[in-house]
Every structure is written in structure tokens, then in C-alpha cells.
PDB file of N, CA, C, O and CB in Angstrom:
ATOM      1  N   UNK A   1    -149.110 -41.579 -44.907  1.00  0.00           N
ATOM      2  CA  UNK A   1    -150.064 -40.560 -44.724  1.00  0.00           C
ATOM      3  C   UNK A   1    -149.511 -39.313 -44.025  1.00  0.00           C
ATOM      4  O   UNK A   1    -150.019 -38.217 -44.260  1.00  0.00           O
ATOM      5  CB  UNK A   1    -151.186 -41.103 -43.975  1.00  0.00           C
ATOM      6  N   UNK A   2    -148.478 -39.446 -43.168  1.00  0.00           N
ATOM      7  CA  UNK A   2    -147.886 -38.530 -42.417  1.00  0.00           C
ATOM      8  C   UNK A   2    -148.811 -37.605 -41.711  1.00  0.00           C
ATOM      9  O   UNK A   2    -148.549 -36.410 -41.574  1.00  0.00           O
ATOM     10  CB  UNK A   2    -147.023 -37.862 -43.186  1.00  0.00           C
ATOM     11  N   UNK A   3    -149.960 -38.198 -41.236  1.00  0.00           N
ATOM     12  CA  UNK A   3    -150.983 -37.390 -40.406  1.00  0.00           C
ATOM     13  C   UNK A   3    -151.953 -36.507 -41.270  1.00  0.00           C
ATOM     14  O   UNK A   3    -152.869 -35.843 -40.784  1.00  0.00           O
ATOM     15  CB  UNK A   3    -150.206 -36.425 -39.398  1.00  0.00           C
ATOM     16  N   UNK A   4    -151.657 -36.572 -42.564  1.00  0.00           N
ATOM     17  CA  UNK A   4    -152.544 -35.641 -43.338  1.00  0.00           C
ATOM     18  C   UNK A   4    -153.506 -36.392 -44.121  1.00  0.00           C
ATOM     19  O   UNK A   4    -153.179 -36.700 -45.267  1.00  0.00           O
ATOM     20  CB  UNK A   4    -151.764 -34.734 -44.265  1.00  0.00           C
ATOM     21  N   UNK A   5    -154.734 -36.762 -43.643  1.00  0.00           N
ATOM     22  CA  UNK A   5    -155.645 -37.651 -44.084  1.00  0.00           C
ATOM     23  C   UNK A   5    -156.247 -37.043 -45.398  1.00  0.00           C
ATOM     24  O   UNK A   5    -156.370 -37.832 -46.335  1.00  0.00           O
ATOM     25  CB  UNK A   5    -156.675 -37.940 -42.990  1.00  0.00           C
ATOM     26  N   UNK A   6    -156.590 -35.906 -45.567  1.00  0.00           N
ATOM     27  CA  UNK A   6    -157.204 -35.339 -46.714  1.00  0.00           C
ATOM     28  C   UNK A   6    -156.249 -35.609 -47.992  1.00  0.00           C
ATOM     29  O   UNK A   6    -156.696 -36.137 -49.010  1.00  0.00           O
ATOM     30  CB  UNK A   6    -157.467 -33.776 -46.455  1.00  0.00           C
ATOM     31  N   UNK A   7    -154.866 -35.195 -47.860  1.00  0.00           N
ATOM     32  CA  UNK A   7    -154.050 -35.393 -48.876  1.00  0.00           C
ATOM     33  C   UNK A   7    -153.828 -36.999 -49.246  1.00  0.00           C
ATOM     34  O   UNK A   7    -153.751 -37.419 -50.400  1.00  0.00           O
ATOM     35  CB  UNK A   7    -152.799 -34.681 -48.515  1.00  0.00           C
ATOM     36  N   UNK A   8    -153.743 -37.772 -48.113  1.00  0.00           N
ATOM     37  CA  UNK A   8    -153.793 -39.101 -48.472  1.00  0.00           C
ATOM     38  C   UNK A   8    -154.959 -39.665 -49.415  1.00  0.00           C
ATOM     39  O   UNK A   8    -154.825 -40.406 -50.389  1.00  0.00           O
ATOM     40  CB  UNK A   8    -153.804 -39.768 -47.278  1.00  0.00           C
ATOM     41  N   UNK A   9    -156.160 -39.116 -48.868  1.00  0.00           N
ATOM     42  CA  UNK A   9    -157.352 -39.679 -49.770  1.00  0.00           C
ATOM     43  C   UNK A   9    -157.249 -39.109 -51.188  1.00  0.00           C
ATOM     44  O   UNK A   9    -157.690 -39.768 -52.129  1.00  0.00           O
ATOM     45  CB  UNK A   9    -158.851 -39.268 -49.152  1.00  0.00           C
ATOM     46  N   UNK A  10    -156.703 -37.949 -51.372  1.00  0.00           N
ATOM     47  CA  UNK A  10    -156.543 -37.505 -52.779  1.00  0.00           C
ATOM     48  C   UNK A  10    -155.584 -38.351 -53.386  1.00  0.00           C
ATOM     49  O   UNK A  10    -155.787 -38.584 -54.578  1.00  0.00           O
ATOM     50  CB  UNK A  10    -156.120 -36.065 -52.923  1.00  0.00           C
ATOM     51  N   UNK A  11    -154.569 -38.879 -52.852  1.00  0.00           N
ATOM     52  CA  UNK A  11    -153.441 -39.419 -53.467  1.00  0.00           C
ATOM     53  C   UNK A  11    -153.948 -40.961 -53.846  1.00  0.00           C
ATOM     54  O   UNK A  11    -153.632 -41.478 -54.918  1.00  0.00           O
ATOM     55  CB  UNK A  11    -152.092 -39.322 -52.438  1.00  0.00           C
ATOM     56  N   UNK A  12    -154.643 -41.536 -53.003  1.00  0.00           N
ATOM     57  CA  UNK A  12    -155.139 -42.933 -53.102  1.00  0.00           C
ATOM     58  C   UNK A  12    -156.045 -43.319 -51.790  1.00  0.00           C
ATOM     59  O   UNK A  12    -155.659 -43.656 -50.671  1.00  0.00           O
ATOM     60  CB  UNK A  12    -153.840 -43.949 -53.241  1.00  0.00           C
ATOM     61  N   UNK A  13    -157.394 -43.156 -52.301  1.00  0.00           N
ATOM     62  CA  UNK A  13    -158.319 -43.496 -51.189  1.00  0.00           C
ATOM     63  C   UNK A  13    -158.336 -45.022 -50.875  1.00  0.00           C
ATOM     64  O   UNK A  13    -158.626 -45.377 -49.732  1.00  0.00           O
ATOM     65  CB  UNK A  13    -159.763 -43.022 -51.546  1.00  0.00           C
ATOM     66  N   UNK A  14    -158.057 -45.887 -51.779  1.00  0.00           N
ATOM     67  CA  UNK A  14    -157.948 -47.301 -51.476  1.00  0.00           C
ATOM     68  C   UNK A  14    -156.778 -47.583 -50.667  1.00  0.00           C
ATOM     69  O   UNK A  14    -156.826 -48.543 -49.898  1.00  0.00           O
ATOM     70  CB  UNK A  14    -157.902 -48.107 -52.688  1.00  0.00           C
ATOM     71  N   UNK A  15    -155.626 -46.798 -50.748  1.00  0.00           N
ATOM     72  CA  UNK A  15    -154.566 -47.079 -50.031  1.00  0.00           C
ATOM     73  C   UNK A  15    -154.897 -46.628 -48.415  1.00  0.00           C
ATOM     74  O   UNK A  15    -154.551 -47.290 -47.437  1.00  0.00           O
ATOM     75  CB  UNK A  15    -153.331 -46.346 -50.722  1.00  0.00           C
ATOM     76  N   UNK A  16    -155.523 -45.560 -48.382  1.00  0.00           N
ATOM     77  CA  UNK A  16    -155.891 -45.176 -46.911  1.00  0.00           C
ATOM     78  C   UNK A  16    -156.837 -46.391 -46.349  1.00  0.00           C
ATOM     79  O   UNK A  16    -156.584 -46.872 -45.245  1.00  0.00           O
ATOM     80  CB  UNK A  16    -156.755 -43.609 -46.851  1.00  0.00           C
ATOM     81  N   UNK A  17    -157.818 -46.825 -47.050  1.00  0.00           N
ATOM     82  CA  UNK A  17    -158.656 -47.913 -46.654  1.00  0.00           C
ATOM     83  C   UNK A  17    -157.727 -49.092 -46.271  1.00  0.00           C
ATOM     84  O   UNK A  17    -157.711 -49.495 -45.108  1.00  0.00           O
ATOM     85  CB  UNK A  17    -159.664 -48.294 -47.801  1.00  0.00           C
ATOM     86  N   UNK A  18    -157.089 -49.552 -47.061  1.00  0.00           N
ATOM     87  CA  UNK A  18    -156.088 -50.746 -46.824  1.00  0.00           C
ATOM     88  C   UNK A  18    -155.245 -50.408 -45.610  1.00  0.00           C
ATOM     89  O   UNK A  18    -155.047 -51.350 -44.842  1.00  0.00           O
ATOM     90  CB  UNK A  18    -155.084 -51.015 -48.128  1.00  0.00           C
ATOM     91  N   UNK A  19    -154.731 -49.276 -45.308  1.00  0.00           N
ATOM     92  CA  UNK A  19    -153.903 -48.985 -44.159  1.00  0.00           C
ATOM     93  C   UNK A  19    -154.719 -49.080 -42.889  1.00  0.00           C
ATOM     94  O   UNK A  19    -154.204 -49.551 -41.875  1.00  0.00           O
ATOM     95  CB  UNK A  19    -153.271 -47.610 -44.285  1.00  0.00           C
ATOM     96  N   UNK A  20    -155.936 -48.664 -42.899  1.00  0.00           N
ATOM     97  CA  UNK A  20    -156.864 -48.651 -41.725  1.00  0.00           C
ATOM     98  C   UNK A  20    -157.269 -50.079 -41.527  1.00  0.00           C
ATOM     99  O   UNK A  20    -157.374 -50.491 -40.372  1.00  0.00           O
ATOM    100  CB  UNK A  20    -158.152 -47.700 -41.940  1.00  0.00           C
ATOM    101  N   UNK A  21    -157.539 -50.987 -42.678  1.00  0.00           N
ATOM    102  CA  UNK A  21    -157.883 -52.458 -42.350  1.00  0.00           C
ATOM    103  C   UNK A  21    -156.573 -53.061 -41.865  1.00  0.00           C
ATOM    104  O   UNK A  21    -156.708 -53.959 -41.034  1.00  0.00           O
ATOM    105  CB  UNK A  21    -158.486 -53.316 -43.671  1.00  0.00           C
ATOM    106  N   UNK A  22    -155.409 -52.763 -42.198  1.00  0.00           N
ATOM    107  CA  UNK A  22    -154.256 -53.389 -41.747  1.00  0.00           C
ATOM    108  C   UNK A  22    -153.941 -52.943 -40.221  1.00  0.00           C
ATOM    109  O   UNK A  22    -153.532 -53.805 -39.443  1.00  0.00           O
ATOM    110  CB  UNK A  22    -153.099 -53.043 -42.730  1.00  0.00           C
ATOM    111  N   UNK A  23    -154.129 -51.579 -39.774  1.00  0.00           N
ATOM    112  CA  UNK A  23    -154.121 -51.301 -38.534  1.00  0.00           C
ATOM    113  C   UNK A  23    -155.071 -51.796 -37.483  1.00  0.00           C
ATOM    114  O   UNK A  23    -154.819 -51.906 -36.283  1.00  0.00           O
ATOM    115  CB  UNK A  23    -154.130 -50.184 -38.549  1.00  0.00           C
ATOM    116  N   UNK A  24    -156.283 -52.100 -38.140  1.00  0.00           N
ATOM    117  CA  UNK A  24    -157.397 -52.649 -37.295  1.00  0.00           C
ATOM    118  C   UNK A  24    -157.023 -54.279 -36.971  1.00  0.00           C
ATOM    119  O   UNK A  24    -157.337 -54.814 -35.908  1.00  0.00           O
ATOM    120  CB  UNK A  24    -158.930 -52.475 -38.169  1.00  0.00           C
ATOM    121  N   UNK A  25    -156.340 -54.935 -38.005  1.00  0.00           N
ATOM    122  CA  UNK A  25    -155.905 -56.413 -37.813  1.00  0.00           C
ATOM    123  C   UNK A  25    -154.955 -56.524 -36.852  1.00  0.00           C
ATOM    124  O   UNK A  25    -154.908 -57.623 -36.300  1.00  0.00           O
ATOM    125  CB  UNK A  25    -155.357 -57.056 -39.013  1.00  0.00           C
ATOM    126  N   UNK A  26    -154.148 -55.656 -36.480  1.00  0.00           N
ATOM    127  CA  UNK A  26    -153.215 -55.945 -35.528  1.00  0.00           C
ATOM    128  C   UNK A  26    -153.728 -56.234 -34.140  1.00  0.00           C
ATOM    129  O   UNK A  26    -153.431 -57.282 -33.567  1.00  0.00           O
ATOM    130  CB  UNK A  26    -152.334 -54.913 -35.495  1.00  0.00           C
ATOM    131  N   UNK A  27    -154.505 -55.300 -33.589  1.00  0.00           N
ATOM    132  CA  UNK A  27    -155.023 -55.687 -32.367  1.00  0.00           C
ATOM    133  C   UNK A  27    -156.190 -56.858 -32.460  1.00  0.00           C
ATOM    134  O   UNK A  27    -156.455 -57.546 -31.475  1.00  0.00           O
ATOM    135  CB  UNK A  27    -155.541 -54.414 -31.712  1.00  0.00           C
ATOM    136  N   UNK A  28    -156.781 -57.003 -33.572  1.00  0.00           N
ATOM    137  CA  UNK A  28    -157.776 -58.139 -33.748  1.00  0.00           C
ATOM    138  C   UNK A  28    -156.901 -59.446 -33.692  1.00  0.00           C
ATOM    139  O   UNK A  28    -157.343 -60.374 -33.015  1.00  0.00           O
ATOM    140  CB  UNK A  28    -158.643 -58.021 -35.214  1.00  0.00           C
ATOM    141  N   UNK A  29    -155.734 -59.599 -34.323  1.00  0.00           N
ATOM    142  CA  UNK A  29    -154.867 -60.820 -34.306  1.00  0.00           C
ATOM    143  C   UNK A  29    -154.483 -61.105 -32.909  1.00  0.00           C
ATOM    144  O   UNK A  29    -154.545 -62.271 -32.519  1.00  0.00           O
ATOM    145  CB  UNK A  29    -153.592 -60.657 -35.179  1.00  0.00           C
ATOM    146  N   UNK A  30    -154.120 -60.230 -32.169  1.00  0.00           N
ATOM    147  CA  UNK A  30    -153.504 -60.336 -30.763  1.00  0.00           C
ATOM    148  C   UNK A  30    -154.853 -60.828 -29.964  1.00  0.00           C
ATOM    149  O   UNK A  30    -154.788 -61.750 -29.152  1.00  0.00           O
ATOM    150  CB  UNK A  30    -152.778 -58.738 -30.137  1.00  0.00           C
ATOM    151  N   UNK A  31    -155.873 -60.259 -30.208  1.00  0.00           N
ATOM    152  CA  UNK A  31    -157.012 -60.725 -29.390  1.00  0.00           C
ATOM    153  C   UNK A  31    -157.387 -62.188 -29.660  1.00  0.00           C
ATOM    154  O   UNK A  31    -157.677 -62.971 -28.756  1.00  0.00           O
ATOM    155  CB  UNK A  31    -158.227 -59.839 -29.648  1.00  0.00           C
ATOM    156  N   UNK A  32    -157.363 -62.497 -30.924  1.00  0.00           N
ATOM    157  CA  UNK A  32    -157.677 -63.830 -31.380  1.00  0.00           C
ATOM    158  C   UNK A  32    -156.677 -64.837 -30.874  1.00  0.00           C
ATOM    159  O   UNK A  32    -156.986 -65.914 -30.364  1.00  0.00           O
ATOM    160  CB  UNK A  32    -157.735 -63.870 -32.875  1.00  0.00           C
ATOM    161  N   UNK A  33    -155.289 -64.333 -31.084  1.00  0.00           N
ATOM    162  CA  UNK A  33    -154.319 -65.270 -30.344  1.00  0.00           C
ATOM    163  C   UNK A  33    -154.541 -65.515 -28.944  1.00  0.00           C
ATOM    164  O   UNK A  33    -154.430 -66.661 -28.510  1.00  0.00           O
ATOM    165  CB  UNK A  33    -152.990 -64.783 -30.422  1.00  0.00           C
ATOM    166  N   UNK A  34    -154.842 -64.559 -28.201  1.00  0.00           N
ATOM    167  CA  UNK A  34    -155.074 -64.851 -26.650  1.00  0.00           C
ATOM    168  C   UNK A  34    -156.202 -65.601 -26.468  1.00  0.00           C
ATOM    169  O   UNK A  34    -156.106 -66.496 -25.629  1.00  0.00           O
ATOM    170  CB  UNK A  34    -155.242 -63.616 -25.777  1.00  0.00           C
ATOM    171  N   UNK A  35    -157.366 -65.456 -27.099  1.00  0.00           N
ATOM    172  CA  UNK A  35    -158.420 -66.411 -27.083  1.00  0.00           C
ATOM    173  C   UNK A  35    -158.264 -67.692 -27.553  1.00  0.00           C
ATOM    174  O   UNK A  35    -158.895 -68.592 -26.999  1.00  0.00           O
ATOM    175  CB  UNK A  35    -159.377 -65.974 -27.695  1.00  0.00           C
ATOM    176  N   UNK A  36    -157.358 -67.995 -28.701  1.00  0.00           N
ATOM    177  CA  UNK A  36    -157.169 -69.215 -29.112  1.00  0.00           C
ATOM    178  C   UNK A  36    -158.216 -69.468 -30.247  1.00  0.00           C
ATOM    179  O   UNK A  36    -158.333 -70.639 -30.605  1.00  0.00           O
ATOM    180  CB  UNK A  36    -157.241 -70.148 -27.960  1.00  0.00           C
ATOM    181  N   UNK A  37    -158.944 -68.581 -30.822  1.00  0.00           N
ATOM    182  CA  UNK A  37    -159.651 -68.737 -31.906  1.00  0.00           C
ATOM    183  C   UNK A  37    -159.988 -67.392 -32.585  1.00  0.00           C
ATOM    184  O   UNK A  37    -159.634 -66.367 -32.004  1.00  0.00           O
ATOM    185  CB  UNK A  37    -160.783 -69.486 -31.569  1.00  0.00           C
ATOM    186  N   UNK A  38    -160.561 -67.313 -33.622  1.00  0.00           N
ATOM    187  CA  UNK A  38    -160.745 -66.148 -34.340  1.00  0.00           C
ATOM    188  C   UNK A  38    -161.980 -65.410 -33.741  1.00  0.00           C
ATOM    189  O   UNK A  38    -163.097 -65.903 -33.582  1.00  0.00           O
ATOM    190  CB  UNK A  38    -160.897 -66.466 -35.830  1.00  0.00           C
ATOM    191  N   UNK A  39    -161.574 -64.110 -33.428  1.00  0.00           N
ATOM    192  CA  UNK A  39    -162.690 -63.306 -32.844  1.00  0.00           C
ATOM    193  C   UNK A  39    -163.684 -62.802 -33.735  1.00  0.00           C
ATOM    194  O   UNK A  39    -163.341 -62.102 -34.688  1.00  0.00           O
ATOM    195  CB  UNK A  39    -162.196 -62.203 -32.169  1.00  0.00           C
ATOM    196  N   UNK A  40    -164.906 -63.090 -33.519  1.00  0.00           N
ATOM    197  CA  UNK A  40    -166.039 -62.531 -34.368  1.00  0.00           C
ATOM    198  C   UNK A  40    -166.107 -62.990 -35.651  1.00  0.00           C
ATOM    199  O   UNK A  40    -166.876 -62.406 -36.414  1.00  0.00           O
ATOM    200  CB  UNK A  40    -166.001 -61.151 -34.482  1.00  0.00           C
ATOM    201  N   UNK A  41    -165.360 -64.061 -36.115  1.00  0.00           N
ATOM    202  CA  UNK A  41    -165.416 -64.557 -37.538  1.00  0.00           C
ATOM    203  C   UNK A  41    -165.832 -66.079 -37.437  1.00  0.00           C
ATOM    204  O   UNK A  41    -165.118 -66.945 -36.932  1.00  0.00           O
ATOM    205  CB  UNK A  41    -163.931 -64.363 -38.330  1.00  0.00           C
ATOM    206  N   UNK A  42    -167.191 -66.308 -38.032  1.00  0.00           N
ATOM    207  CA  UNK A  42    -167.497 -67.724 -37.904  1.00  0.00           C
ATOM    208  C   UNK A  42    -166.995 -68.541 -39.150  1.00  0.00           C
ATOM    209  O   UNK A  42    -166.759 -69.748 -39.103  1.00  0.00           O
ATOM    210  CB  UNK A  42    -169.030 -67.902 -37.717  1.00  0.00           C
ATOM    211  N   UNK A  43    -166.874 -67.838 -40.149  1.00  0.00           N
ATOM    212  CA  UNK A  43    -166.318 -68.505 -41.448  1.00  0.00           C
ATOM    213  C   UNK A  43    -165.231 -67.555 -41.971  1.00  0.00           C
ATOM    214  O   UNK A  43    -165.535 -66.500 -42.527  1.00  0.00           O
ATOM    215  CB  UNK A  43    -167.512 -68.745 -42.632  1.00  0.00           C
ATOM    216  N   UNK A  44    -163.853 -67.978 -41.770  1.00  0.00           N
ATOM    217  CA  UNK A  44    -162.717 -67.150 -42.225  1.00  0.00           C
ATOM    218  C   UNK A  44    -162.702 -67.111 -43.715  1.00  0.00           C
ATOM    219  O   UNK A  44    -162.437 -66.071 -44.319  1.00  0.00           O
ATOM    220  CB  UNK A  44    -161.371 -67.683 -41.697  1.00  0.00           C
ATOM    221  N   UNK A  45    -162.969 -68.172 -44.282  1.00  0.00           N
ATOM    222  CA  UNK A  45    -162.942 -67.994 -45.927  1.00  0.00           C
ATOM    223  C   UNK A  45    -163.799 -67.025 -46.433  1.00  0.00           C
ATOM    224  O   UNK A  45    -163.430 -66.134 -47.198  1.00  0.00           O
ATOM    225  CB  UNK A  45    -163.340 -69.247 -46.693  1.00  0.00           C
ATOM    226  N   UNK A  46    -165.060 -67.191 -45.980  1.00  0.00           N
ATOM    227  CA  UNK A  46    -166.052 -66.249 -46.473  1.00  0.00           C
ATOM    228  C   UNK A  46    -165.823 -64.825 -45.904  1.00  0.00           C
ATOM    229  O   UNK A  46    -166.326 -63.944 -46.601  1.00  0.00           O
ATOM    230  CB  UNK A  46    -167.460 -66.748 -46.112  1.00  0.00           C
ATOM    231  N   UNK A  47    -165.235 -64.444 -44.894  1.00  0.00           N
ATOM    232  CA  UNK A  47    -164.926 -63.148 -44.327  1.00  0.00           C
ATOM    233  C   UNK A  47    -163.729 -62.647 -45.273  1.00  0.00           C
ATOM    234  O   UNK A  47    -163.805 -61.499 -45.709  1.00  0.00           O
ATOM    235  CB  UNK A  47    -164.519 -63.249 -42.679  1.00  0.00           C
ATOM    236  N   UNK A  48    -162.747 -63.359 -45.574  1.00  0.00           N
ATOM    237  CA  UNK A  48    -161.749 -62.947 -46.352  1.00  0.00           C
ATOM    238  C   UNK A  48    -162.205 -62.622 -47.616  1.00  0.00           C
ATOM    239  O   UNK A  48    -161.782 -61.601 -48.158  1.00  0.00           O
ATOM    240  CB  UNK A  48    -160.780 -63.830 -46.410  1.00  0.00           C
ATOM    241  N   UNK A  49    -163.064 -63.394 -48.202  1.00  0.00           N
ATOM    242  CA  UNK A  49    -163.561 -63.172 -49.498  1.00  0.00           C
ATOM    243  C   UNK A  49    -164.434 -61.797 -49.655  1.00  0.00           C
ATOM    244  O   UNK A  49    -164.468 -61.135 -50.692  1.00  0.00           O
ATOM    245  CB  UNK A  49    -164.390 -64.404 -49.864  1.00  0.00           C
ATOM    246  N   UNK A  50    -165.039 -61.521 -48.610  1.00  0.00           N
ATOM    247  CA  UNK A  50    -165.869 -60.192 -48.613  1.00  0.00           C
ATOM    248  C   UNK A  50    -164.826 -59.171 -48.426  1.00  0.00           C
ATOM    249  O   UNK A  50    -164.922 -58.168 -49.132  1.00  0.00           O
ATOM    250  CB  UNK A  50    -167.051 -60.076 -47.415  1.00  0.00           C
ATOM    251  N   UNK A  51    -163.823 -59.254 -47.578  1.00  0.00           N
ATOM    252  CA  UNK A  51    -162.914 -58.136 -47.516  1.00  0.00           C
ATOM    253  C   UNK A  51    -162.075 -58.000 -48.691  1.00  0.00           C
ATOM    254  O   UNK A  51    -161.713 -56.856 -48.966  1.00  0.00           O
ATOM    255  CB  UNK A  51    -162.081 -58.227 -46.370  1.00  0.00           C
ATOM    256  N   UNK A  52    -161.708 -58.936 -49.419  1.00  0.00           N
ATOM    257  CA  UNK A  52    -161.072 -58.873 -50.648  1.00  0.00           C
ATOM    258  C   UNK A  52    -161.995 -58.102 -51.772  1.00  0.00           C
ATOM    259  O   UNK A  52    -161.632 -57.144 -52.453  1.00  0.00           O
ATOM    260  CB  UNK A  52    -160.722 -60.332 -51.058  1.00  0.00           C
ATOM    261  N   UNK A  53    -163.083 -58.653 -51.796  1.00  0.00           N
ATOM    262  CA  UNK A  53    -163.998 -58.004 -52.860  1.00  0.00           C
ATOM    263  C   UNK A  53    -164.403 -56.404 -52.393  1.00  0.00           C
ATOM    264  O   UNK A  53    -164.550 -55.528 -53.246  1.00  0.00           O
ATOM    265  CB  UNK A  53    -165.469 -59.001 -53.016  1.00  0.00           C
ATOM    266  N   UNK A  54    -164.542 -56.172 -51.119  1.00  0.00           N
ATOM    267  CA  UNK A  54    -164.767 -54.664 -50.902  1.00  0.00           C
ATOM    268  C   UNK A  54    -163.516 -53.843 -51.103  1.00  0.00           C
ATOM    269  O   UNK A  54    -163.613 -52.673 -51.473  1.00  0.00           O
ATOM    270  CB  UNK A  54    -165.291 -54.383 -49.463  1.00  0.00           C
ATOM    271  N   UNK A  55    -162.428 -54.366 -50.891  1.00  0.00           N
ATOM    272  CA  UNK A  55    -161.227 -53.632 -51.245  1.00  0.00           C
ATOM    273  C   UNK A  55    -160.971 -53.446 -52.680  1.00  0.00           C
ATOM    274  O   UNK A  55    -160.561 -52.394 -53.171  1.00  0.00           O
ATOM    275  CB  UNK A  55    -160.108 -54.266 -50.690  1.00  0.00           C
ATOM    276  N   UNK A  56    -161.259 -54.619 -53.382  1.00  0.00           N
ATOM    277  CA  UNK A  56    -160.965 -54.417 -54.940  1.00  0.00           C
ATOM    278  C   UNK A  56    -162.088 -53.507 -55.510  1.00  0.00           C
ATOM    279  O   UNK A  56    -161.799 -52.743 -56.432  1.00  0.00           O
ATOM    280  CB  UNK A  56    -160.951 -55.910 -55.806  1.00  0.00           C
ATOM    281  N   UNK A  57    -163.389 -53.545 -55.001  1.00  0.00           N
ATOM    282  CA  UNK A  57    -164.425 -52.507 -55.178  1.00  0.00           C
ATOM    283  C   UNK A  57    -163.867 -51.034 -55.103  1.00  0.00           C
ATOM    284  O   UNK A  57    -163.911 -50.204 -56.011  1.00  0.00           O
ATOM    285  CB  UNK A  57    -165.513 -52.702 -54.093  1.00  0.00           C
ATOM    286  N   UNK A  58    -163.349 -50.876 -53.875  1.00  0.00           N
ATOM    287  CA  UNK A  58    -162.878 -49.573 -53.574  1.00  0.00           C
ATOM    288  C   UNK A  58    -161.882 -49.042 -54.590  1.00  0.00           C
ATOM    289  O   UNK A  58    -162.011 -47.962 -55.167  1.00  0.00           O
ATOM    290  CB  UNK A  58    -162.284 -49.575 -52.242  1.00  0.00           C
ATOM    291  N   UNK A  59    -160.774 -49.980 -54.778  1.00  0.00           N
ATOM    292  CA  UNK A  59    -159.673 -49.786 -55.829  1.00  0.00           C
ATOM    293  C   UNK A  59    -160.325 -49.377 -57.086  1.00  0.00           C
ATOM    294  O   UNK A  59    -160.002 -48.296 -57.577  1.00  0.00           O
ATOM    295  CB  UNK A  59    -158.803 -51.103 -56.084  1.00  0.00           C
ATOM    296  N   UNK A  60    -161.248 -50.152 -57.686  1.00  0.00           N
ATOM    297  CA  UNK A  60    -161.862 -49.909 -58.978  1.00  0.00           C
ATOM    298  C   UNK A  60    -162.631 -48.676 -58.956  1.00  0.00           C
ATOM    299  O   UNK A  60    -162.599 -47.968 -59.963  1.00  0.00           O
ATOM    300  CB  UNK A  60    -162.727 -51.022 -59.390  1.00  0.00           C
ATOM    301  N   UNK A  61    -163.300 -48.330 -57.972  1.00  0.00           N
ATOM    302  CA  UNK A  61    -164.100 -47.083 -57.938  1.00  0.00           C
ATOM    303  C   UNK A  61    -162.979 -45.894 -57.944  1.00  0.00           C
ATOM    304  O   UNK A  61    -163.094 -44.904 -58.667  1.00  0.00           O
ATOM    305  CB  UNK A  61    -165.133 -47.036 -56.546  1.00  0.00           C
ATOM    306  N   UNK A  62    -161.910 -46.101 -57.078  1.00  0.00           N
ATOM    307  CA  UNK A  62    -160.892 -44.980 -57.061  1.00  0.00           C
ATOM    308  C   UNK A  62    -160.205 -44.771 -58.407  1.00  0.00           C
ATOM    309  O   UNK A  62    -159.965 -43.634 -58.814  1.00  0.00           O
ATOM    310  CB  UNK A  62    -159.803 -45.262 -55.998  1.00  0.00           C
ATOM    311  N   UNK A  63    -159.905 -45.813 -59.065  1.00  0.00           N
ATOM    312  CA  UNK A  63    -159.368 -45.824 -60.338  1.00  0.00           C
ATOM    313  C   UNK A  63    -160.242 -45.139 -61.320  1.00  0.00           C
ATOM    314  O   UNK A  63    -159.741 -44.248 -62.007  1.00  0.00           O
ATOM    315  CB  UNK A  63    -159.106 -47.158 -60.738  1.00  0.00           C
ATOM    316  N   UNK A  64    -161.436 -45.438 -61.460  1.00  0.00           N
ATOM    317  CA  UNK A  64    -162.436 -45.174 -62.326  1.00  0.00           C
ATOM    318  C   UNK A  64    -162.504 -43.602 -62.122  1.00  0.00           C
ATOM    319  O   UNK A  64    -162.449 -42.875 -63.114  1.00  0.00           O
ATOM    320  CB  UNK A  64    -163.790 -46.027 -62.023  1.00  0.00           C
ATOM    321  N   UNK A  65    -162.632 -43.034 -60.763  1.00  0.00           N
ATOM    322  CA  UNK A  65    -162.806 -41.718 -60.669  1.00  0.00           C
ATOM    323  C   UNK A  65    -161.669 -40.921 -61.131  1.00  0.00           C
ATOM    324  O   UNK A  65    -161.823 -39.805 -61.629  1.00  0.00           O
ATOM    325  CB  UNK A  65    -163.122 -41.417 -59.412  1.00  0.00           C
ATOM    326  N   UNK A  66    -160.401 -41.542 -60.955  1.00  0.00           N
ATOM    327  CA  UNK A  66    -159.239 -40.870 -61.503  1.00  0.00           C
ATOM    328  C   UNK A  66    -159.238 -40.604 -63.013  1.00  0.00           C
ATOM    329  O   UNK A  66    -158.962 -39.530 -63.549  1.00  0.00           O
ATOM    330  CB  UNK A  66    -158.074 -41.653 -61.178  1.00  0.00           C
ATOM    331  N   UNK A  67    -159.602 -41.788 -63.636  1.00  0.00           N
ATOM    332  CA  UNK A  67    -159.648 -41.705 -64.987  1.00  0.00           C
ATOM    333  C   UNK A  67    -160.594 -40.723 -65.571  1.00  0.00           C
ATOM    334  O   UNK A  67    -160.345 -40.140 -66.626  1.00  0.00           O
ATOM    335  CB  UNK A  67    -159.908 -42.918 -65.458  1.00  0.00           C
ATOM    336  N   UNK A  68    -161.715 -40.534 -64.864  1.00  0.00           N
ATOM    337  CA  UNK A  68    -162.969 -39.685 -65.209  1.00  0.00           C
ATOM    338  C   UNK A  68    -162.482 -38.143 -64.961  1.00  0.00           C
ATOM    339  O   UNK A  68    -162.542 -37.276 -65.833  1.00  0.00           O
ATOM    340  CB  UNK A  68    -164.377 -40.119 -64.171  1.00  0.00           C
ATOM    341  N   UNK A  69    -162.006 -37.942 -63.676  1.00  0.00           N
ATOM    342  CA  UNK A  69    -161.872 -36.544 -63.050  1.00  0.00           C
ATOM    343  C   UNK A  69    -160.514 -36.045 -63.468  1.00  0.00           C
ATOM    344  O   UNK A  69    -160.301 -34.833 -63.503  1.00  0.00           O
ATOM    345  CB  UNK A  69    -162.008 -36.549 -61.400  1.00  0.00           C
ATOM    346  N   UNK A  70    -159.613 -36.895 -63.776  1.00  0.00           N
ATOM    347  CA  UNK A  70    -158.275 -36.261 -64.079  1.00  0.00           C
ATOM    348  C   UNK A  70    -157.765 -36.030 -65.466  1.00  0.00           C
ATOM    349  O   UNK A  70    -156.664 -35.508 -65.639  1.00  0.00           O
ATOM    350  CB  UNK A  70    -157.319 -37.017 -63.493  1.00  0.00           C
TER     351      UNK A  70
END
């Protein structure tokens, strides 16, 4: 992204969302490791499924808009 959020969104909105998710996971992983359990997650498999569905949905919308608008 090089600090330019608007150009990053134009290039790939799903990539920006994925980068933010990854950046948020770093402190969350450390916090969970210190606590000895997953922080704020009751069902890890279900949470991962929702995250993957949301990211896939964003990717599909981004791809569809690129096909239509470009």
C-alpha cells in the first residue's frame, strides 16, 4: 500500500481488507497466547468459516465490479 490507501483500494479492495485482517491478527495472536486461550472466540471453526466467507465475498464483489466497470 505504501501509505496510499485510495490507490490501494483502486488496485484491490480485497487485498486491503486482507492486509487489515492480517494486521489485526498479530496483536490478537499475542493476546491469545498470553491468556492461554483464544480471545473473544467461542468456536474457532465457525469464526474461521465466517472470516473466509466474508473475505471470499469481498473478493467476488471486487472482481465483479472490475469486470463491469473496466
